[in-house]
C-alpha positions as CSV (number, residue, x, y, z in Angstrom):
1,X,44.1,114.0,168.2
2,X,42.5,117.0,170.0
3,X,44.6,120.1,170.4
4,X,43.5,123.1,172.6
5,X,45.0,125.6,170.2
6,X,42.5,124.6,167.5
7,X,39.9,126.9,169.1
8,X,42.4,129.8,168.8
9,X,42.8,129.0,165.1
10,X,39.1,129.2,164.5
11,X,39.0,132.6,166.3
12,X,41.8,133.8,164.0
13,X,39.9,132.7,160.9
14,X,36.8,134.6,162.1
15,X,38.6,137.7,163.3
16,X,37.6,141.0,161.5
17,X,41.2,142.3,161.3
18,X,42.8,139.0,160.6
19,X,46.5,139.0,159.3
20,X,48.8,136.2,158.1
21,X,49.4,134.0,161.1
22,X,52.8,132.7,162.2
23,X,52.5,129.5,164.2
24,X,55.6,129.0,166.3
25,X,56.8,125.9,168.2
26,X,59.6,123.5,168.4
27,X,60.1,120.6,166.0
28,X,57.7,117.7,166.4
29,X,55.1,119.4,168.6
30,X,52.5,118.9,165.9
31,X,52.3,122.2,164.0
32,X,52.0,120.6,160.5
33,X,49.3,118.2,161.6
34,X,47.3,120.9,163.3
35,X,47.5,123.3,160.4
36,X,46.4,120.6,157.9
37,X,43.6,119.3,160.2
38,X,42.4,122.9,160.7
39,X,42.4,123.5,157.0
40,X,40.6,120.2,156.2
41,X,37.8,121.0,158.7
42,X,37.3,124.7,158.3
43,X,38.0,125.5,154.6
44,X,36.8,124.5,151.2
45,X,40.3,123.6,150.2
46,X,43.9,123.6,151.5
47,X,47.1,124.4,149.6
48,X,50.1,123.0,151.6
49,X,53.6,124.2,150.5
50,X,56.8,123.1,152.2
51,X,59.6,125.6,151.5
52,X,62.3,123.2,152.7
53,X,61.3,120.5,150.2
54,X,61.3,122.7,147.1
55,X,64.2,124.6,145.6
56,X,61.8,126.6,143.5
57,X,59.9,127.8,146.5
58,X,63.1,128.8,148.4
59,X,63.7,131.6,145.8
60,X,60.1,132.5,145.3
61,X,60.4,136.0,146.9
62,X,63.9,136.9,145.8
63,X,63.0,139.0,142.7
64,X,60.0,140.9,144.1
65,X,56.8,140.7,146.2
66,X,54.3,140.8,143.3
67,X,51.5,138.9,145.0
68,X,49.8,138.1,141.7
69,X,53.0,136.5,140.4
70,X,53.6,134.7,143.7
71,X,50.1,133.2,143.7
72,X,50.4,132.0,140.1
73,X,53.7,130.2,141.0
74,X,52.1,128.7,144.0
75,X,49.2,127.4,142.0
76,X,51.5,125.7,139.5
77,X,53.7,124.3,142.3
78,X,50.7,122.8,144.2
79,X,48.7,122.1,141.0
80,X,45.7,123.7,142.6
81,X,43.7,126.8,142.1
82,X,43.9,129.3,145.0
83,X,40.6,130.9,145.7
84,X,40.3,134.1,147.8
85,X,38.3,133.7,151.0
86,X,38.0,130.0,150.5
87,X,41.5,128.5,150.4
88,X,43.9,128.1,153.4
89,X,47.5,128.6,152.3
90,X,50.0,126.8,154.5
91,X,53.6,128.0,154.3
92,X,55.5,125.3,156.2
93,X,59.2,125.8,157.0
94,X,58.9,129.4,155.7
95,X,62.2,130.3,157.2
96,X,63.9,128.3,154.4
97,X,62.6,130.9,151.8
98,X,64.8,133.9,151.3
99,X,62.6,137.0,152.3
100,X,59.8,134.6,153.1
101,X,58.8,136.3,156.3
102,X,59.0,139.7,154.7
103,X,56.5,138.5,152.1
104,X,53.8,138.1,154.7
105,X,53.7,141.9,155.0
106,X,52.7,142.2,151.4
107,X,50.0,139.6,151.7
108,X,48.7,141.5,154.7
109,X,48.6,144.8,152.8
110,X,47.8,143.8,149.3
111,X,45.9,140.6,149.5
112,X,44.0,140.3,152.9
113,X,41.4,138.1,151.3
114,X,43.8,135.2,151.4
115,X,44.1,133.0,154.6
116,X,47.8,132.3,155.3
117,X,49.4,130.3,158.1
118,X,53.2,130.2,158.2
119,X,55.2,127.9,160.4
120,X,58.7,126.4,160.8
121,X,60.6,124.1,163.1
122,X,63.3,126.7,163.7
123,X,61.2,129.8,163.0
124,X,62.1,131.2,166.4
125,X,65.8,131.3,165.5
126,X,65.0,132.9,162.1
127,X,62.9,135.6,163.8
128,X,65.8,136.7,165.8
129,X,68.1,136.9,162.8
130,X,65.7,138.5,160.3
131,X,66.1,142.3,160.2
132,X,63.2,142.9,157.9
133,X,60.5,141.2,159.9
134,X,56.9,142.4,159.2
135,X,56.2,144.1,162.5
136,X,52.5,144.7,163.0
137,X,51.6,142.8,159.8
138,X,51.2,139.3,161.3
139,X,49.4,137.5,164.0
140,X,51.1,135.0,166.3
141,X,50.2,131.7,168.0
142,X,52.5,129.3,169.8
143,X,52.1,125.5,169.9
144,X,53.6,123.6,172.8
145,X,53.9,119.9,173.5
146,X,50.5,118.5,174.6
147,X,49.6,119.6,178.1
148,X,48.4,117.2,180.8
149,X,44.8,118.3,180.1
150,X,45.3,117.5,176.4
151,X,46.8,114.2,177.4
152,X,43.6,113.4,179.4
153,X,41.4,114.4,176.5
154,X,43.2,112.2,174.1
155,X,43.4,109.1,176.3
156,X,39.7,108.9,176.9
157,X,39.5,111.0,180.1
158,X,37.6,113.9,178.7
159,X,35.1,114.1,181.5
160,X,37.8,114.2,184.2
161,X,39.5,117.0,182.2
162,X,36.3,119.0,181.9
163,X,35.7,118.8,185.7
164,X,39.3,119.8,186.3
165,X,39.0,122.8,184.0
166,X,35.8,123.8,185.8
167,X,37.7,123.3,189.1
168,X,34.9,121.0,190.5
169,X,37.2,119.8,193.3
170,X,34.5,118.0,195.2
171,X,33.6,115.9,192.1
172,X,37.3,115.3,191.4
173,X,38.4,114.2,194.9
174,X,37.2,110.6,194.7
175,X,39.3,110.2,191.5
176,X,42.5,111.6,193.1
177,X,44.4,108.4,193.1
178,X,43.4,107.7,189.4
179,X,44.6,111.2,188.4
180,X,47.9,110.7,190.2
181,X,48.5,107.5,188.3
182,X,47.6,109.2,185.0
183,X,50.0,112.0,186.0
184,X,52.9,109.5,186.5
185,X,52.1,108.1,183.1
186,X,52.3,111.5,181.6
187,X,55.6,112.1,183.4
188,X,57.0,109.2,181.3
189,X,55.2,109.7,178.0
190,X,55.2,113.5,178.0
191,X,53.4,115.6,175.4
192,X,55.1,115.0,172.1
193,X,52.2,114.1,169.9
194,X,53.9,111.1,168.2
195,X,54.7,109.6,171.5
196,X,51.2,110.1,172.8
197,X,49.6,108.7,169.6
198,X,51.8,105.6,169.9
199,X,50.8,105.0,173.4
200,X,47.1,105.4,172.6
201,X,47.4,103.0,169.6
202,X,49.8,100.4,171.1
203,X,50.1,100.9,174.8
204,X,53.8,100.0,174.6
205,X,56.1,102.2,176.7
206,X,59.2,100.8,174.9
207,X,57.9,102.1,171.6
208,X,57.2,105.4,173.3
209,X,60.8,105.6,174.5
210,X,62.0,104.7,171.0
211,X,60.0,107.6,169.5
212,X,61.4,110.0,172.2
213,X,65.0,108.9,171.4
214,X,64.3,109.4,167.7
215,X,63.1,113.0,168.4
216,X,66.2,113.7,170.5
217,X,68.4,112.5,167.7
218,X,66.5,114.8,165.3
219,X,67.1,117.7,167.6
220,X,70.9,117.0,167.8
221,X,71.0,116.8,164.0
222,X,69.3,120.2,163.9
223,X,72.2,121.6,166.0
224,X,74.7,120.6,163.3
225,X,72.4,121.5,160.3
226,X,71.1,124.9,161.4
227,X,73.2,126.5,164.2
228,X,76.4,128.5,163.5
229,X,79.3,126.1,163.2
230,X,81.3,127.7,166.1
231,X,78.3,127.4,168.5
232,X,77.4,123.7,167.8
233,X,79.8,122.1,170.3
234,X,78.6,124.5,173.0
235,X,75.0,123.8,172.2
236,X,75.7,120.1,172.6
237,X,77.4,120.7,176.0
238,X,74.5,122.7,177.3
239,X,72.0,120.2,176.0
240,X,73.7,117.3,177.8
241,X,74.3,119.3,180.9
242,X,70.6,119.9,181.5
243,X,70.2,116.7,183.4
244,X,73.0,117.5,185.9
245,X,71.8,121.1,186.3
246,X,68.2,120.0,187.2
247,X,69.4,117.2,189.5
248,X,70.9,119.8,191.9
249,X,68.9,120.8,195.0
250,X,69.0,124.4,193.9
251,X,68.4,124.4,190.2
252,X,69.9,127.7,189.2
253,X,72.0,127.2,186.0
254,X,75.7,127.1,186.8
255,X,78.1,127.5,183.9
256,X,80.9,125.8,185.7
257,X,78.9,122.5,185.7
258,X,79.0,122.5,181.9
259,X,82.8,122.8,181.7
260,X,85.4,123.7,184.4
261,X,86.1,127.4,184.3
262,X,83.2,128.1,181.9
263,X,81.7,131.6,182.0
264,X,78.5,133.1,180.9
265,X,79.9,134.7,177.7
266,X,81.2,131.3,176.6
267,X,77.7,129.8,176.5
268,X,75.2,132.7,176.1
269,X,74.8,132.2,172.4
270,X,74.3,128.4,172.8
271,X,71.6,128.9,175.4
272,X,69.9,131.6,173.3
273,X,69.9,129.4,170.2
274,X,68.2,126.5,172.2
275,X,65.7,129.0,173.6
276,X,64.9,130.5,170.2
277,X,64.4,127.0,168.8
278,X,61.9,126.3,171.5
279,X,64.0,123.4,172.8
280,X,64.5,124.8,176.3
281,X,62.6,127.1,178.6
282,X,64.5,129.8,180.4
283,X,63.1,131.0,183.8
284,X,64.7,134.2,185.1
285,X,65.3,135.3,188.7
286,X,63.3,138.1,190.2
287,X,65.0,139.6,193.3
288,X,62.2,142.1,193.9
289,X,58.8,140.5,193.2
290,X,56.8,143.5,192.1
291,X,54.7,144.4,189.1
292,X,55.7,144.3,186.3
293,X,57.8,141.2,187.0
294,X,59.9,141.6,183.8
295,X,61.1,145.0,185.0
296,X,62.8,143.3,188.0
297,X,64.0,140.2,186.3
298,X,67.7,139.2,186.3
299,X,68.0,137.0,183.2
300,X,71.7,136.4,183.9
301,X,70.5,134.2,186.8
302,X,68.1,131.5,185.6
303,X,66.8,128.0,185.6
304,X,66.7,126.0,182.4
305,X,64.1,123.3,181.6
306,X,63.6,121.1,178.6
307,X,60.6,121.6,176.4
308,X,59.0,118.2,177.4
309,X,59.1,116.0,180.5
310,X,59.0,112.8,178.4
311,X,62.0,113.9,176.5
312,X,63.8,114.8,179.7
313,X,63.2,111.3,181.0
314,X,64.5,109.8,177.7
315,X,67.6,112.1,177.9
316,X,68.2,110.9,181.5
317,X,67.4,107.3,180.5
318,X,64.9,106.9,183.3
319,X,63.3,103.5,183.4
320,X,59.5,103.6,183.4
321,X,59.3,101.3,186.4
322,X,61.0,103.9,188.5
323,X,58.2,106.4,187.7
324,X,55.2,104.2,187.5
325,X,55.9,102.0,190.6
326,X,56.5,105.0,193.0
327,X,60.1,104.1,193.3
328,X,62.2,106.2,195.7
329,X,65.5,105.8,193.8
330,X,65.1,109.2,192.0
331,X,65.4,111.3,195.3
332,X,66.4,114.8,194.2
333,X,65.7,114.1,190.5
334,X,62.0,113.5,191.4
335,X,61.9,117.2,192.4
336,X,63.5,118.1,189.1
337,X,60.9,116.2,187.2
338,X,58.1,117.8,189.1
339,X,59.4,121.3,188.5
340,X,59.8,120.4,184.8
341,X,56.2,119.3,184.7
342,X,54.9,122.5,186.4
343,X,57.1,124.8,184.2
344,X,55.9,123.0,181.1
345,X,52.2,123.4,182.0
346,X,52.4,127.0,183.3
347,X,54.4,128.4,180.3
348,X,51.3,127.8,178.1
349,X,49.6,130.7,179.8
350,X,52.2,132.6,181.8
351,X,55.7,134.0,181.6
352,X,57.6,132.3,184.4
353,X,60.2,133.7,187.0
354,X,61.5,132.4,190.3
355,X,62.6,134.1,193.5
356,X,65.4,133.6,196.0
357,X,65.9,135.3,199.3
358,X,69.1,137.5,199.5
359,X,70.6,135.2,202.1
360,X,69.5,132.1,200.1
361,X,67.4,130.7,203.0
362,X,64.2,130.6,201.0
363,X,63.3,130.0,197.3
364,X,60.0,130.2,195.5
365,X,60.1,127.8,192.5
366,X,57.9,130.0,190.2
367,X,56.3,133.4,190.2
368,X,53.6,134.4,187.8
369,X,51.9,137.8,187.2
370,X,48.1,137.6,187.2
371,X,46.5,141.0,186.5
372,X,47.7,143.2,189.3
373,X,49.1,140.5,191.5
374,X,52.3,138.5,191.8
375,X,51.5,134.9,192.7
376,X,54.2,132.7,194.3
377,X,54.0,128.9,193.5
378,X,55.9,126.4,195.5
379,X,56.3,122.9,194.0
380,X,56.4,119.7,196.0
381,X,57.2,116.4,194.4
382,X,55.4,114.2,196.9
383,X,52.7,114.8,199.6
384,X,55.2,117.0,201.6
385,X,53.0,119.7,203.1
386,X,55.8,121.8,204.7
387,X,56.0,125.2,202.9
388,X,58.7,127.1,204.8
389,X,59.8,129.2,201.8
390,X,56.3,130.0,200.8
391,X,55.6,131.2,204.3
392,X,58.7,133.4,204.3
393,X,57.6,135.0,201.0
394,X,54.0,135.6,202.1
395,X,55.1,137.2,205.3
396,X,57.8,139.3,203.6
397,X,55.7,140.6,200.7
398,X,52.1,140.2,202.2
399,X,51.0,138.2,199.2
400,X,47.2,137.8,199.0
401,X,47.4,134.7,196.9
402,X,49.9,131.9,197.6
403,X,49.9,128.5,195.9
404,X,51.6,125.2,196.8
405,X,51.2,122.4,194.2
406,X,51.8,118.8,195.4
407,X,50.5,115.3,195.1
408,X,47.9,116.1,197.8
409,X,44.3,116.9,197.0
410,X,42.9,120.4,196.6
411,X,42.6,122.3,199.9
412,X,42.3,125.9,200.9
413,X,44.1,127.1,204.1
414,X,43.9,130.6,205.7
415,X,47.1,131.8,204.0
416,X,47.6,129.6,201.0
417,X,45.9,127.1,198.6
418,X,47.2,123.6,197.8
419,X,46.5,122.8,194.1
420,X,47.2,119.1,193.2
421,X,49.8,118.8,190.5
422,X,47.3,117.4,188.0
423,X,45.4,120.7,188.4
424,X,48.3,123.1,187.7
425,X,46.7,124.3,184.5
426,X,43.8,125.7,186.5
427,X,46.2,128.4,188.0
428,X,45.3,131.7,186.4
């Protein structure tokens, strides 16, 4: 499997001021595989330690942060010699070790000659809870489900992907229909590496769906295992309400749709837990689209997306025939899938927001900040080329750059650019 983040890992290894690296990402997005593959290819040896699997490791840092002692224990545990400047140390599920995150500070200060990558399935949750986090003493990278470009690369379409990345639209245009079909396939399979790998090896969409369902069951088990007991029922309610929330024409999250009479304070912790765990993406409302966007964001009004479009289809029990045969049964949910896809791709490079006019007569699906500019992005599920909301936004805020993304090929108009959905990752 080819992962784009591999390049960033190599850059981290070669950086002059390298610190221990924390690799974040939800469960099953491929963190462990990527760390081990990186170690195998780029280092003389790899020492892999899973803090969830060993009782001894869980208490490793309790007594002190004596790095010499810690390294001796790790060598005995792994039955391997740990060599400075030559060994990659992988601390998997580090949140399971008491004071494990704090220990990274001491590796940074006292033993910078050791290469360390720490990761964990629910590390995002732990980071919010840990009061002695080593601020300024660690580097960060985040791994997401495989993007559409990664999907193309791994399914033998590397040349198409290269031309897309280079934005060679004239070269790409004859392959528009092929890319649309590949996009529909990605809508079903999504970007969870195990699901993609299964499709590559077997080509069986039923097996893909079985893997997706297994991942969803694993996530629900995590609710019960790791979340505070009082919050677990609310997390489940939010999780299963995602489908109905996204199926609405206006996809702003409405608490009353989870449970009659529900209020924000009832479910804030549940949504935050899912967000910290990387299982959902929260996109906040911006009433005044000015730089910096985060200064004008109202995070009490938001849209909520799942981490992966394939898992969303599995959760909704969408039959592959409906997606792959251009079936019109989905109606409004087709729009939800398209927004999910765009959000999933854009979040890799951008923090996302959305905008709604005060009188609710216009809405821009996503706003991103690019250098000194706010870029509005309107999402269309089909080849619908009407862009009323985008026009309203451009006229109101005199935006220099406006983007519509749809199933239509690339084209530049006098006031906006249409980027095909399969090229969303080219938006900078």
